[in-house]
VOBA-1610 file (N, C-alpha, C; in pm, whole numbers, padded with zeros to 5 digits, always signed):
BEGIN
Met-00178-01979+00401Met-00153-01844+00447Met-00278-01757+00425Glu-00318-01686+00528Glu-00438-01603+00520Glu-00407-01470+00452Thr-00493-01431+00359Thr-00476-01305+00288Thr-00537-01194+00371Lys-00467-01082+00382Lys-00518-00968+00455Lys-00623-00897+00369Val-00739-00875+00428Val-00849-00807+00359Val-00844-00660+00400Asp-00865-00570+00305Asp-00867-00428+00334Asp-00994-00370+00271Ile-01096-00347+00354Ile-01225-00298+00307Ile-01245-00157+00361His-01282-00065+00273His-01306+00074+00313His-01457+00098+00317Ile-01505+00141+00434Ile-01646+00172+00452Ile-01657+00313+00509Met-01776+00370+00498Met-01804+00502+00555Met-01912+00486+00661Ile-01888+00547+00776Ile-01988+00552+00882Ile-02001+00698+00924Asp-02120+00753+00908Asp-02144+00894+00940Asp-02043+00987+00874His-02018+00964+00746His-01930+01047+00662His-01783+01041+00700Arg-01743+00939+00777Arg-01602+00918+00810Arg-01559+00784+00754Glu-01440+00780+00694Glu-01392+00655+00633Glu-01320+00568+00736Tyr-01348+00439+00728Tyr-01284+00340+00815Tyr-01231+00229+00726Ser-01115+00178+00761Ser-01057+00063+00692Ser-01064-00055+00787Val-01132-00162+00744Val-01145-00281+00828Val-01077-00398+00759His-01041-00496+00838His-00965-00610+00785His-01041-00741+00800Gln-01174-00731+00807Gln-01257-00851+00810Gln-01376-00829+00718Thr-01432-00936+00670Thr-01542-00926+00574Thr-01679-00927+00641Glu-01683-00958+00771Glu-01809-00959+00845Glu-01792-00891+00980Met-01891-00809+01015Met-01895-00746+01147Met-02042-00737+01188Thr-02066-00735+01318Thr-02203-00716+01366Thr-02234-00567+01371Gly-02362-00536+01383Gly-02402-00397+01400Gly-02334-00335+01522Ala-02326-00410+01631Ala-02261-00359+01753Ala-02113-00331+01729Gln-02045-00416+01653Gln-01903-00393+01622Gln-01885-00269+01535Leu-01974-00248+01440Leu-01966-00128+01355Leu-01987-00002+01439Lys-02084-00007+01532Lys-02108+00107+01620Lys-01986+00134+01707Ala-01926+00030+01762Ala-01808+00046+01846Ala-01692+00107+01767Leu-01675+00063+01644Leu-01569+00114+01557Leu-01582+00266+01540Ala-01705+00314+01525Ala-01729+00456+01499Ala-01761+00536+01626Gly-01760+00472+01742Gly-01791+00542+01866Gly-01937+00582+01878Ile-02025+00502+01820Ile-02169+00529+01822Ile-02231+00460+01944Pro-02318+00529+02019Pro-02384+00464+02133Pro-02460+00340+02087Glu-02453+00236+02167Glu-02517+00109+02132Glu-02668+00121+02117Thr-02728+00221+02183Thr-02873+00239+02174Thr-02918+00309+02046Asn-02825+00372+01974Asn-02861+00437+01847Asn-02896+00334+01742Leu-02975+00375+01645Leu-03011+00290+01531Leu-02904+00305+01424Leu-02870+00194+01358Leu-02769+00194+01252Leu-02835+00152+01122Phe-02798+00218+01013Phe-02856+00190+00882Phe-02748+00174+00778Leu-02774+00086+00681Leu-02691+00074+00561Leu-02763+00149+00451Glu-02693+00245+00388Glu-02754+00321+00278Glu-02775+00229+00159Val-02897+00233+00105Val-02933+00155-00013Val-02948+00253-00129His-02869+00232-00233His-02876+00321-00349His-02997+00288-00434Gly-03055+00391-00494Gly-03172+00370-00579Gly-03298+00373-00496Pro-03409+00328-00555Pro-03536+00331-00482Pro-03536+00228-00369Gly-03609+00259-00267Gly-03618+00166-00154Gly-03565+00229-00027Glu-03599+00166+00082Glu-03561+00213+00214Glu-03418+00170+00247Asp-03347+00252+00327Asp-03218+00210+00379Asp-03240+00093+00474Glu-03141+00007+00484Glu-03156-00118+00561Glu-03115-00099+00706Pro-03207-00120+00802Pro-03170-00111+00943Pro-03080-00229+00981Ile-02980-00201+01064Ile-02886-00304+01108Ile-02896-00316+01260Ala-02947-00428+01308Ala-02958-00451+01453Ala-02819-00481+01510Asn-02804-00464+01642Asn-02675-00487+01707Asn-02621-00628+01682Asp-02711-00728+01677Asp-02666-00866+01661Asp-02669-00914+01515Thr-02702-00825+01421Thr-02703-00862+01279Thr-02560-00867+01226Val-02528-00975+01157Val-02396-00988+01094Val-02405-00926+00954Val-02317-00829+00929Val-02315-00758+00801Val-02196-00811+00719His-02223-00850+00596His-02118-00893+00503His-02069-00766+00434Leu-01953-00718+00475Leu-01904-00588+00431Leu-01850-00592+00289Arg-01881-00484+00217Arg-01828-00465+00082Arg-01763-00327+00074Asp-01653-00319+00001Asp-01580-00195-00016Asp-01674-00084-00064Gly-01668+00032-00001Gly-01745+00147-00044Gly-01883+00161+00017Glu-01923+00069+00105Glu-02056+00079+00167Glu-02060+00197+00264His-02181+00256+00276His-02203+00370+00364His-02307+00333+00470Phe-02273+00366+00595Phe-02362+00345+00708Phe-02383+00478+00779Tyr-02494+00490+00851Tyr-02517+00608+00934Tyr-02601+00568+01054Asp-02592+00650+01159Asp-02670+00622+01279Asp-02770+00733+01304Met-02865+00702+01393Met-02969+00797+01430Met-03010+00765+01573Pro-03020+00869+01657Pro-03071+00842+01792Pro-03210+00780+01785Pro-03244+00687+01876Pro-03371+00615+01866Pro-03494+00704+01873Gly-03490+00819+01939Gly-03606+00906+01950Gly-03641+00978+01821Asn-03547+00983+01724Asn-03570+01054+01598Asn-03628+00965+01490Phe-03625+00836+01507Phe-03668+00744+01403Phe-03819+00752+01385Gly-03860+00776+01262Gly-04001+00777+01229Gly-04074+00906+01264Thr-04002+01008+01309Thr-04068+01134+01339Thr-04051+01229+01222Glu-04149+01312+01204Glu-04146+01407+01095Glu-04091+01540+01145Gln-03996+01597+01074Gln-03939+01728+01108Gln-04032+01837+01057Arg-04060+01937+01137Arg-04143+02051+01092Arg-04070+02180+01112
//
């Protein structure tokens, strides 16, 4: 008998409950209604850069993880 998994993640400050331990970047974007062309990131706590998640990257989800998106034109630009 398969055990139901209940994992709570945050995407752009909204909580989602998923029932699988792995999803692709494209599936995470679809879940949150994010355009496929936007960049998706996994927040990394502590020092270091947040992890970019490509559409075809398989993410091993853990309870409490936070993701966010950014339009592709804003990546790497400095705000003034």
